[in-house]
C-alpha positions as CSV (number, residue, x, y, z in Angstrom):
1,M,16.9,7.4,19.2
2,T,15.2,8.7,16.1
3,D,13.1,6.6,13.8
4,V,12.4,7.5,10.2
5,I,9.1,6.6,8.5
6,H,9.0,6.3,4.7
7,L,5.4,7.0,3.8
8,P,3.9,5.5,0.6
9,N,3.7,9.0,-1.0
10,G,7.5,9.4,-0.8
11,H,7.6,11.7,2.1
12,C,9.6,10.9,5.3
13,L,8.8,11.6,8.9
14,S,11.2,11.4,11.9
15,V,10.0,10.2,15.2
16,E,11.9,11.2,18.3
17,P,11.1,10.8,22.1
18,V,10.2,14.0,24.0
19,F,9.1,14.4,27.6
20,G,6.1,12.3,28.1
21,G,5.6,11.2,24.5
22,L,6.9,11.0,20.9
23,F,7.2,13.9,18.4
24,F,6.6,13.4,14.7
25,K,8.0,15.9,12.2
26,P,9.0,16.0,8.5
27,S,12.4,14.4,8.1
28,E,15.5,16.0,6.7
29,L,15.4,13.3,4.1
30,N,12.5,15.1,2.4
31,V,13.6,16.7,-0.8
32,H,11.1,19.6,-0.3
33,S,10.1,21.3,3.0
34,A,6.9,21.8,4.8
35,V,4.7,19.6,2.7
36,F,3.5,18.1,6.0
37,P,2.4,19.8,9.2
38,K,5.4,20.9,11.2
39,G,4.9,18.2,13.6
40,W,2.7,16.7,16.3
41,T,3.2,15.0,19.7
42,I,1.5,11.8,20.7
43,I,1.2,10.2,24.2
44,L,1.6,6.5,23.8
45,Q,1.2,4.3,26.9
46,S,0.5,0.7,27.9
47,E,-2.4,-0.1,30.3
48,E,-3.2,-3.3,32.0
49,L,-5.5,-4.6,34.7
50,V,-3.7,-5.9,37.8
51,D,-5.0,-7.6,40.9
52,A,-5.9,-5.1,43.7
53,P,-7.3,-7.3,46.5
54,N,-7.3,-4.5,49.1
55,S,-8.4,-1.6,46.8
56,A,-11.8,-0.1,47.1
57,E,-11.4,1.6,43.6
58,G,-11.1,0.0,40.2
59,T,-13.1,-2.7,38.6
60,T,-13.7,-6.4,38.9
61,A,-13.0,-9.3,36.6
62,Q,-14.2,-12.9,36.6
63,N,-11.7,-15.8,36.7
64,A,-12.2,-19.2,35.1
65,D,-14.2,-20.3,38.2
66,G,-16.6,-17.4,37.8
67,K,-15.3,-15.7,40.9
68,S,-14.9,-11.9,40.9
69,T,-11.5,-10.5,41.6
70,P,-10.8,-6.8,42.3
71,K,-8.7,-5.1,39.6
72,K,-7.2,-1.7,39.0
73,L,-5.8,-0.1,35.9
74,H,-2.0,0.2,35.9
75,I,-0.5,2.7,33.3
76,H,3.1,2.6,32.4
77,K,5.4,4.0,29.8
78,F,5.4,2.5,26.3
79,S,8.5,0.4,25.7
80,K,7.4,-2.2,23.1
81,P,4.0,-3.0,21.5
82,T,1.5,-5.2,23.4
83,L,-1.2,-7.2,21.8
84,Q,-4.2,-5.1,23.1
85,N,-3.0,-3.0,26.0
86,D,-1.5,0.1,24.2
87,C,-3.3,3.4,23.9
88,L,-2.5,6.7,22.3
89,F,-3.8,10.2,21.6
90,I,-2.4,13.3,19.9
91,S,-1.6,15.8,22.6
92,S,-0.5,18.8,20.5
93,I,0.0,20.0,16.9
94,S,2.7,22.3,15.5
95,F,1.4,24.3,12.5
96,P,3.7,25.7,9.7
97,S,3.8,29.4,9.0
98,T,0.7,30.8,7.4
99,D,3.0,33.0,5.3
100,D,4.0,29.9,3.3
101,F,1.0,27.5,3.6
102,K,-2.7,27.9,3.9
103,A,-4.5,26.4,6.8
104,P,-6.0,23.0,5.8
105,A,-9.5,23.3,4.3
106,S,-10.5,20.4,6.6
107,P,-8.8,20.2,10.0
108,T,-10.4,16.8,10.5
109,R,-8.7,15.5,7.4
110,Q,-5.4,16.8,8.7
111,I,-5.8,15.2,12.0
112,A,-6.8,11.9,10.3
113,M,-3.6,12.1,8.2
114,M,-1.5,12.6,11.4
115,L,-3.3,9.7,13.1
116,W,-2.8,7.5,10.0
117,A,0.9,8.3,9.8
118,T,1.2,7.6,13.6
119,L,-0.4,4.2,13.1
120,Y,1.7,3.5,10.1
121,W,4.8,3.9,12.3
122,Y,3.2,1.9,15.2
123,F,2.3,-1.1,13.0
124,H,5.9,-1.2,11.7
125,Q,7.1,-1.9,15.3
126,T,8.0,-5.4,16.5
127,E,4.9,-7.5,16.4
128,P,3.7,-8.8,19.8
129,S,2.9,-12.4,20.5
130,P,-0.6,-13.1,19.1
131,F,-1.4,-15.7,21.9
132,V,-3.7,-14.7,24.7
133,T,-3.0,-15.8,28.2
134,T,-6.0,-16.0,30.5
135,E,-6.8,-17.8,33.7
136,A,-8.3,-20.5,31.5
137,S,-5.4,-20.8,29.1
138,K,-2.4,-20.2,31.4
139,N,-1.4,-23.8,31.4
140,T,-1.9,-24.3,27.7
141,P,1.3,-24.3,25.5
142,D,1.6,-21.0,23.6
143,N,0.9,-22.6,20.2
144,G,-2.4,-23.9,21.4
145,K,-3.6,-20.8,23.1
146,P,-6.4,-18.6,21.6
147,K,-5.2,-15.8,19.3
148,A,-6.3,-12.2,19.1
149,D,-5.9,-9.3,16.7
150,W,-3.2,-6.7,17.4
151,R,-5.1,-3.6,18.5
152,I,-4.4,-0.2,19.9
153,K,-6.9,2.0,21.8
154,I,-7.5,5.6,20.7
155,K,-8.2,7.7,23.8
156,R,-10.6,10.6,23.8
157,E,-8.0,13.0,25.2
158,G,-5.9,15.9,23.9
159,V,-6.8,16.8,20.3
160,F,-9.4,14.0,20.2
161,R,-11.6,15.7,22.8
162,G,-13.5,17.6,20.1
163,R,-17.2,16.7,20.2
164,N,-17.5,15.5,16.6
165,L,-13.9,14.4,15.8
166,L,-14.0,10.8,16.8
167,P,-17.3,10.2,15.1
168,K,-15.8,11.6,11.9
169,L,-12.7,9.4,12.2
170,E,-14.9,6.4,12.8
171,R,-16.9,7.2,9.6
172,M,-13.6,7.3,7.7
173,G,-12.9,3.7,8.9
174,L,-9.8,4.8,10.8
175,I,-11.1,3.8,14.2
176,Y,-13.8,1.5,15.5
177,S,-16.0,0.7,18.5
178,E,-17.5,-2.6,19.5
179,N,-20.5,-0.7,20.8
180,S,-22.8,-0.2,17.8
181,A,-25.8,1.2,19.7
182,V,-27.0,4.8,19.3
183,G,-26.9,5.1,23.1
184,A,-29.4,6.7,25.5
185,S,-27.1,9.4,26.8
186,S,-28.2,12.9,26.1
187,D,-24.7,14.2,25.4
188,N,-24.1,11.6,22.7
189,T,-20.7,10.5,24.2
190,E,-21.8,6.9,24.9
191,G,-19.5,4.4,23.3
192,W,-16.9,6.9,22.1
193,E,-14.5,6.3,25.1
194,E,-13.6,2.8,23.9
195,M,-12.3,3.4,20.4
196,F,-9.6,1.3,18.8
197,T,-8.1,0.2,15.6
198,S,-6.4,-3.1,14.6
199,R,-3.5,-3.9,12.4
200,R,-5.8,-6.1,10.3
201,A,-8.1,-3.1,9.6
202,F,-5.4,-0.6,9.2
203,W,-3.6,-2.4,6.4
204,Q,-6.9,-2.8,4.5
205,L,-7.4,1.0,4.3
206,S,-6.2,2.8,1.2
207,P,-3.4,5.3,2.1
208,R,-4.9,7.6,-0.6
209,L,-7.8,8.2,1.8
210,F,-5.5,10.1,4.2
211,L,-2.3,11.3,2.6
212,F,-2.2,14.8,1.1
213,T,0.0,17.9,1.2
214,L,-0.6,21.5,2.4
215,S,-1.6,24.1,-0.1
216,P,1.0,26.8,-0.6
217,N,0.1,30.5,-0.4
218,A,2.7,31.3,-3.0
219,N,2.7,30.4,-6.7
220,P,2.9,26.5,-6.5
221,L,5.6,26.6,-9.2
222,S,7.9,28.1,-6.7
223,I,7.6,25.2,-4.3
224,P,10.1,22.5,-4.9
225,G,8.4,19.2,-5.6
226,S,5.2,20.8,-6.9
227,P,3.3,18.0,-8.7
228,Y,2.6,20.1,-11.7
229,G,5.0,21.5,-14.3
230,S,5.4,25.1,-15.5
231,P,3.0,26.5,-18.2
232,V,4.4,26.7,-21.7
233,G,7.0,29.5,-21.9
234,S,7.5,29.7,-18.2
235,P,10.6,27.8,-17.3
236,S,11.3,26.7,-13.7
237,H,14.4,25.6,-11.9
238,T,13.1,22.0,-12.4
239,Q,12.9,22.5,-16.1
240,T,16.5,23.8,-16.1
241,K,17.6,20.8,-14.2
242,F,16.1,18.5,-16.9
243,E,17.6,20.5,-19.7
244,H,21.1,19.8,-18.4
245,S,20.6,16.3,-17.0
246,G,20.3,14.4,-20.2
247,V,17.1,12.7,-19.0
248,D,15.0,11.4,-21.9
249,L,11.4,12.3,-21.2
250,H,10.0,11.0,-24.5
251,G,8.1,7.8,-25.1
252,F,5.0,8.1,-23.0
253,T,1.7,7.5,-24.8
254,P,-0.4,10.7,-24.8
255,S,-3.6,10.5,-22.8
256,P,-5.8,12.8,-20.8
257,G,-4.5,13.9,-17.5
258,P,-0.7,13.8,-17.4
259,Q,1.2,17.0,-16.7
260,T,3.7,18.4,-19.3
261,L,7.3,19.5,-19.1
262,L,9.3,20.7,-22.1
263,G,6.3,19.8,-24.1
264,Q,6.5,16.1,-23.2
265,H,4.0,14.0,-21.3
266,L,4.7,13.1,-17.7
267,L,2.9,10.7,-15.4
268,P,1.7,11.6,-11.9
269,H,2.2,9.2,-9.0
270,P,-0.8,7.9,-7.1
271,Y,-0.7,10.7,-4.6
272,A,-0.1,13.7,-6.9
273,S,-2.9,16.2,-6.5
274,G,-3.0,19.8,-7.8
275,S,-5.8,20.5,-5.3
276,H,-3.6,19.2,-2.4
277,L,-6.5,16.8,-1.4
278,P,-6.5,13.1,-0.8
279,T,-6.7,11.2,-4.1
280,Y,-9.0,8.3,-3.1
281,Y,-12.3,8.0,-5.0
282,P,-15.1,5.6,-3.9
283,P,-16.1,2.9,-6.4
284,P,-18.9,3.9,-8.9
285,P,-22.4,2.3,-8.9
286,L,-22.5,-1.2,-10.2
287,Q,-23.3,-1.7,-13.9
288,Y,-23.1,-5.1,-15.6
289,I,-22.2,-6.3,-19.1
290,N,-21.6,-9.6,-20.7
291,T,-18.3,-10.8,-22.2
292,N,-18.1,-14.1,-23.9
293,G,-21.3,-15.2,-22.1
294,V,-20.0,-14.1,-18.7
295,R,-22.0,-11.5,-16.8
296,H,-19.6,-9.2,-14.8
297,P,-19.4,-5.6,-13.6
298,I,-18.0,-2.9,-15.8
299,R,-14.4,-2.7,-14.8
300,P,-12.6,0.6,-14.0
301,K,-9.9,1.7,-16.4
302,P,-6.4,0.6,-15.3
303,P,-3.6,3.1,-14.8
304,Q,-2.0,4.3,-18.0
305,Q,1.2,2.9,-19.6
306,G,4.3,3.6,-17.5
307,E,2.3,4.8,-14.5
308,T,3.3,3.7,-11.0
309,F,0.2,2.5,-9.2
310,Y,1.7,1.0,-6.0
311,T,4.8,1.8,-4.0
312,R,6.0,1.1,-0.5
313,Y,9.3,1.3,1.3
314,I,10.3,-2.2,2.6
315,S,12.0,-1.5,5.9
316,S,13.5,-5.0,6.3
317,L,15.3,-4.6,2.9
318,G,15.9,-0.9,3.0
319,E,14.4,-0.7,-0.6
320,Q,11.5,0.8,-2.4
321,L,9.1,-1.7,-4.0
322,S,7.0,-0.4,-6.8
323,F,4.6,-1.7,-9.5
324,R,3.9,0.2,-12.7
325,V,2.0,-0.6,-15.9
326,A,4.1,-2.0,-18.7
327,S,4.7,0.2,-21.7
328,L,5.2,-0.2,-25.4
329,S,7.4,2.9,-25.5
330,D,10.6,2.7,-27.5
331,K,12.4,4.5,-24.7
332,P,13.0,3.1,-21.2
333,V,10.4,4.1,-18.7
334,V,12.1,6.6,-16.4
335,Y,12.0,5.8,-12.7
336,N,10.5,8.9,-11.1
337,G,10.5,8.1,-7.4
338,L,7.7,9.7,-5.4
339,E,9.2,12.8,-3.9
340,S,7.7,14.7,-6.9
341,S,5.8,13.6,-9.9
342,F,8.8,13.5,-12.1
343,S,12.1,14.9,-10.7
344,V,13.8,12.4,-8.3
345,G,15.8,9.3,-8.9
346,V,15.8,9.4,-12.7
347,I,18.7,8.2,-14.8
348,P,19.7,9.3,-18.3
349,S,18.4,7.0,-21.1
350,P,20.8,5.6,-23.7
351,S,20.7,6.5,-27.3
352,P,17.3,5.7,-28.7
353,P,17.1,2.0,-29.7
354,H,14.9,0.7,-32.4
355,T,11.6,-0.5,-31.0
356,L,12.2,-4.2,-31.7
357,T,16.0,-4.4,-31.1
358,P,17.0,-6.7,-28.2
359,A,19.2,-5.0,-25.6
360,P,22.9,-6.0,-25.7
361,E,23.8,-8.6,-23.1
362,G,24.7,-7.0,-19.8
363,T,22.6,-3.8,-20.3
364,D,21.4,-2.2,-17.1
365,T,17.7,-3.2,-16.9
366,R,16.8,0.4,-16.0
367,Q,18.1,1.4,-19.5
368,M,15.9,-1.2,-21.3
369,T,12.5,-0.8,-22.8
370,D,9.7,-3.0,-21.4
371,V,9.6,-5.0,-24.6
372,Q,13.4,-5.6,-24.3
373,L,12.9,-6.6,-20.6
374,I,10.1,-9.1,-21.4
375,H,12.2,-10.4,-24.4
376,K,15.1,-11.1,-22.0
377,W,13.0,-12.7,-19.4
378,M,10.8,-14.9,-21.6
379,N,13.9,-16.3,-23.3
380,D,15.3,-17.5,-20.0
381,P,14.9,-21.3,-20.1
382,R,13.6,-21.3,-16.6
383,V,10.8,-18.9,-17.6
384,S,10.1,-20.2,-21.1
385,K,9.5,-23.7,-19.6
386,S,6.4,-22.2,-17.8
387,W,5.3,-19.5,-20.1
388,G,6.2,-20.7,-23.6
389,C,6.6,-17.1,-24.9
390,D,10.2,-17.3,-26.0
391,G,11.4,-16.4,-29.5
392,P,12.4,-13.2,-31.3
393,I,11.5,-9.9,-29.8
394,E,8.5,-9.5,-32.2
395,V,6.9,-12.3,-30.2
396,Q,7.1,-10.4,-26.9
397,E,6.1,-7.1,-28.5
398,K,2.9,-8.8,-29.8
399,F,2.4,-10.5,-26.4
400,L,2.7,-7.2,-24.6
401,R,0.4,-5.4,-27.0
402,G,-2.2,-8.0,-26.6
403,N,-2.1,-7.7,-22.8
404,L,-2.4,-3.9,-23.0
405,E,-5.5,-4.4,-25.1
406,S,-7.1,-6.9,-22.7
407,K,-10.3,-5.6,-21.1
408,H,-10.0,-7.8,-17.9
409,S,-6.2,-7.6,-17.1
410,F,-3.2,-5.4,-17.4
411,P,0.6,-6.0,-17.6
412,V,2.8,-4.9,-14.7
413,I,6.5,-4.4,-14.2
414,G,7.8,-4.8,-10.7
415,C,10.8,-2.7,-9.5
416,W,13.2,-2.6,-6.5
417,N,14.6,0.9,-6.1
418,G,13.6,1.5,-9.8
419,R,15.4,-1.7,-11.0
420,P,12.9,-3.9,-12.9
421,F,12.8,-7.4,-11.5
422,G,9.7,-9.1,-12.9
423,Y,6.7,-9.2,-15.1
424,F,3.2,-9.7,-13.8
425,E,-0.4,-9.6,-15.0
426,L,-3.3,-8.5,-12.7
427,Y,-6.6,-9.8,-13.9
428,W,-10.3,-10.0,-12.9
429,V,-11.0,-13.7,-12.3
430,K,-14.6,-13.8,-13.5
431,E,-13.9,-13.0,-17.1
432,D,-10.6,-14.9,-17.2
433,L,-10.2,-18.4,-18.5
434,L,-9.9,-19.5,-14.9
435,G,-13.3,-18.0,-14.1
436,R,-14.9,-20.0,-16.9
437,I,-13.2,-23.2,-15.7
438,L,-14.3,-22.8,-12.1
439,N,-17.8,-24.0,-11.0
440,A,-20.7,-21.6,-11.6
441,G,-20.7,-18.9,-8.9
442,E,-17.3,-19.8,-7.5
443,A,-15.6,-16.8,-9.1
444,K,-17.0,-13.7,-7.4
445,D,-17.5,-10.3,-9.1
446,W,-14.5,-8.7,-7.6
447,D,-12.0,-11.6,-7.2
448,R,-8.6,-10.7,-8.7
449,G,-5.7,-12.9,-9.8
450,V,-2.0,-12.4,-10.7
451,H,0.3,-14.2,-13.1
452,V,4.0,-14.1,-12.1
453,V,7.5,-14.0,-13.7
454,V,10.5,-13.0,-11.7
455,G,13.0,-12.5,-14.4
456,E,16.1,-11.2,-12.6
457,Q,18.1,-13.9,-10.7
458,E,19.4,-11.4,-8.1
459,F,15.8,-10.6,-7.0
460,R,14.7,-14.2,-6.5
461,G,14.4,-15.8,-3.1
462,A,11.8,-16.3,-0.4
463,H,12.6,-13.1,1.5
464,R,11.8,-11.0,-1.5
465,L,8.9,-13.1,-2.7
466,S,7.1,-12.6,0.6
467,R,7.4,-8.8,0.2
468,W,6.1,-8.5,-3.4
469,I,3.4,-11.2,-3.2
470,S,1.9,-9.7,-0.1
471,A,2.2,-6.3,-1.8
472,F,-0.1,-7.6,-4.6
473,V,-2.5,-8.8,-2.0
474,H,-2.3,-5.4,-0.3
475,Y,-3.0,-3.6,-3.5
476,A,-5.9,-5.8,-4.6
477,L,-7.7,-5.4,-1.2
478,T,-7.2,-1.6,-1.0
479,A,-7.8,-0.8,-4.7
480,D,-11.4,-2.0,-4.3
481,Y,-12.9,-2.9,-0.9
482,R,-15.3,-5.3,-2.6
483,T,-12.4,-7.6,-3.6
484,E,-12.5,-10.5,-1.2
485,C,-9.5,-12.5,-2.4
486,L,-6.4,-12.6,-4.7
487,V,-5.8,-15.9,-6.5
488,L,-3.0,-17.7,-8.3
489,E,-3.0,-20.8,-10.4
490,P,0.6,-22.2,-10.4
491,R,1.2,-25.4,-12.4
492,I,1.1,-28.4,-10.1
493,D,4.7,-29.4,-10.7
494,N,5.9,-26.0,-9.5
495,E,6.1,-27.3,-5.9
496,R,8.6,-24.8,-4.6
497,F,6.5,-21.8,-5.6
498,I,3.4,-23.5,-4.2
499,R,5.0,-24.1,-0.9
500,Q,6.2,-20.5,-0.8
501,L,2.7,-19.3,-1.5
502,E,1.4,-21.4,1.4
503,D,4.1,-20.0,3.7
504,N,2.7,-16.5,2.8
505,G,-1.0,-17.1,3.5
506,F,-2.3,-18.7,0.3
507,T,-4.4,-21.9,0.6
508,R,-4.7,-24.7,-1.9
509,E,-8.4,-24.9,-2.8
510,K,-8.4,-27.5,-5.6
511,Q,-6.8,-28.6,-8.8
512,V,-8.1,-27.0,-12.0
513,I,-7.5,-28.3,-15.5
514,F,-6.7,-25.8,-18.3
515,P,-6.2,-26.8,-22.0
516,H,-2.5,-26.4,-21.5
517,K,-1.8,-27.3,-17.9
518,T,-3.1,-28.6,-14.6
519,S,-2.8,-26.1,-11.8
520,W,-3.6,-25.6,-8.1
521,Y,-6.2,-23.0,-7.5
522,M,-4.8,-20.9,-4.6
523,R,-6.5,-18.1,-2.7
524,Y,-5.6,-15.4,-0.2
525,K,-8.8,-14.3,1.5
526,R,-9.4,-10.8,2.9
527,E,-10.5,-12.2,6.2
528,T,-7.0,-13.7,6.8
529,F,-5.1,-10.6,5.7
530,D,-3.5,-8.7,8.6
531,G,-0.9,-6.7,6.7
532,P,1.8,-6.9,4.0
533,A,5.3,-8.3,4.8
534,L,7.4,-5.4,6.0
């Protein structure tokens, strides 16, 4: 049976069993070919210590009474994940033709990408029971037993035998060792035989550290899905496709950095890179300023209007979840997909509406401007009861403009398969009104919060909420590793939403009193995050 992995950068990999292991290769679902290595084979096994009373080999383990029992290592074929007994290594790599693609500038980076994609597949498998059964806990009911993190060992075999490879992967944060000593061994191999990673650690890594594409030998404009458009006066087949598709590419606010096509500004996705290198950048040195008497770090610039900054395929729903910055454009923001920076999954825009004209009832939300979307949602009695932002469309246009000009937050549109479903605001807590209400020192420098409106009735429900709220936690914790929590402050009478947040890992800290409401201050802490809802 073949599995298909939908990676966050829009590419797909297929996973199929081969003799002795699993083979990963670019899927036929990819719009463009050979953007990934041709494939690699992993050996995935499960190991466990079993009693060996008559064996002279193996190891010993102590039981609850302190007595030593002979044990031996039993290795068997992987069938389903175990809590901490699985191990893997990459046994071989298939490289694409050098006629089409250059060898990677950093082989270590390429191997890290393959290991990351392998772990992405592995941690999408059925979660094992978190409860640990030992001699001491064997008679304890499962719900009362100790818990442990879901881990997988990375063996120093196959491709990982390289002298410096595992140390480099460890410095990237992809693998770990509990042995933090230098070691007295002269060959510097001490401690590198027991490497592992955990689901908790994996989901707190930014995918942009590892995902990139191969550099073409040919002119990049000839490669389908190239993230950059043709120079002026040099039409490509992609340009021709747009000329005949009726797709409206106007309406994006010019700013430094976007590519151009047909003279119009286009927005790259988070993984688009003309250099074909990972797009993660470490945080800059700390500098502090004061805003309204609050001392806080200088904040990084948010993504630009219309730009998608988070996307992930939700396997349980079979849909792509994405978050993008809201836009004041008088044209609908085109859903680009991620297979290229601008060419996939778009739909034609309707005739240009006036900027402040409400959309006719029944209009497809994909054909509405963001101002029209927010106008529709804020005038829903269910929403206006909480937000108080109903009224003519000029009210919502002013509201959105003010939030785009905010220095401590930015407005977000959430989409399922490109269909807008809600409005959100991501903010830094310390400069927010909430931060000023909390006790001194309670709001930390990098705490983030989110305000929530799910406007489309068809996208409400606990099963979807768990996916998008955990996605916001995932984004906050990977966008800046200094962020220790994501907070919400729902009004105390919104009991249903509060219970749903608790079901998804948030805790009620205390009640806080705003000028306009009393709310529960709720937090999701980094230390409790072990991955987004899949």
